[in-house]
C-alpha positions in Angstrom: 124.3 96.0 116.4 126.3 98.2 113.9 128.7 95.3 113.1 125.9 92.9 112.5 124.0 95.2 110.1 127.2 96.2 108.3 128.1 92.6 107.9 124.6 92.0 106.5 125.0 94.8 104.0 128.4 93.4 103.0 126.9 90.0 102.4 124.1 91.4 100.4 126.6 93.4 98.2 128.7 90.3 97.7 125.7 88.2 96.7 124.6 90.9 94.2 128.1 90.9 92.7 128.1 87.2 92.5 124.7 87.2 90.8 126.1 89.5 88.1 124.7 92.8 89.4 121.5 93.0 87.4 118.4 91.0 86.6 119.5 90.8 82.9 122.9 89.5 83.9 121.3 86.9 86.1 118.9 85.7 83.5 120.1 82.5 81.7 117.8 82.3 78.8 117.9 78.5 78.7 115.1 78.2 76.1 117.4 79.9 73.5 120.2 77.5 74.2 120.6 74.8 71.5 121.7 72.4 74.2 118.4 72.9 76.1 116.3 73.0 73.0 117.6 69.7 71.8 117.8 68.1 75.2 114.2 69.0 76.0 112.8 68.7 72.5 111.4 72.2 72.7 109.2 73.3 69.8 109.4 76.8 68.3 106.0 77.5 69.8 107.2 76.5 73.3 110.3 78.7 73.0 108.1 81.6 71.9 105.7 81.1 74.8 108.5 80.8 77.4 110.1 84.0 76.0 106.8 85.8 76.3 106.6 84.8 80.0 110.1 86.1 80.5 109.5 89.3 78.6 106.3 90.0 80.5 108.0 89.6 83.9 111.2 91.4 83.0 110.1 95.1 83.5 108.7 94.4 86.9 111.7 92.4 87.9 114.0 95.2 86.8 112.0 97.8 88.6 111.9 95.8 91.8 115.6 95.0 91.6 116.4 98.7 91.2 114.2 99.5 94.2 116.1 96.9 96.2 119.4 98.5 95.3 118.0 102.0 96.4 116.8 100.6 99.6 120.1 98.9 100.4 121.9 102.1 99.6 119.6 103.9 102.1 120.4 101.2 104.7 124.1 101.8 104.2 123.6 105.5 104.5 121.7 105.1 107.7 124.4 102.9 109.2 127.1 105.3 108.2 125.1 108.2 109.7 124.8 106.2 113.0 121.0 106.4 112.7 119.0 105.1 115.6 118.2 101.4 115.7 114.5 101.9 115.0 115.2 103.6 111.7 117.7 100.9 110.7 115.3 98.1 111.6 112.5 99.7 109.6 114.8 100.0 106.6 115.8 96.4 106.9 112.1 95.4 107.0 111.5 97.4 103.8 114.5 95.7 102.2 113.3 92.2 103.2 109.7 93.0 101.9 111.2 94.1 98.6 113.5 91.0 98.4 110.5 88.8 99.2 108.5 90.5 96.4 111.4 90.0 93.9 111.7 86.3 94.9 107.9 85.8 94.5 107.9 87.4 91.1 110.8 85.3 89.9 109.2 82.1 91.3 105.9 82.9 89.6 107.7 83.6 86.3 109.5 80.2 86.6 106.2 78.5 87.4 104.6 80.0 84.3 107.6 78.8 82.2 107.3 75.3 83.7 103.6 75.1 82.7 104.7 75.5 79.0 106.7 72.2 79.3 105.2 68.7 79.3 105.8 66.5 82.3 108.5 64.6 80.4 110.2 67.8 79.5 110.1 69.0 83.1 111.8 65.8 84.2 114.5 66.2 81.5 114.9 69.9 82.4 115.7 69.1 86.0 118.6 66.9 84.8 119.8 69.3 82.1 119.7 72.3 84.5 121.5 70.4 87.3 124.3 69.5 84.9 124.5 73.1 83.6 124.8 74.4 87.1 127.6 72.0 88.0 129.4 72.9 84.8 128.9 76.6 85.4 130.2 76.4 88.9 133.2 74.5 87.8 133.9 77.1 85.1 133.9 79.9 87.6 136.3 78.0 89.9 134.1 78.0 93.1 135.6 76.4 96.2 136.0 72.6 95.6 135.6 73.1 91.9 138.7 74.6 90.3 138.3 76.2 86.9 138.8 73.9 83.9 
């Protein structure tokens, strides 16, 4: 059981590092990008409204992200201290509830941003964002996509 949980913690840490380590670092403010503004035909009002959605969500996202980090550190401490399995499982449950809450907040933020866009803009966004993700992965040199 120790190996499995230690592996889980390692995977979590690696994912956090890959995501940039913070909510701010993860946030690609696409509505401020000239490429997205032009490609979607975003108005100044839409950019402002989307930024308001982002700014409103950011404090709670930051707080929950920090809480997730604290809970994961506690899990690592429990594992290192050879805590009993019940304690470890309870901590894993806390972590997963917090992670679920973080994902829910992020999803709702993205949903509220999406509501600012017209149906035509949403369709164009899907294509623009897909291309941005492909380019971004290529730039980082992920497996199968060497750096340019």
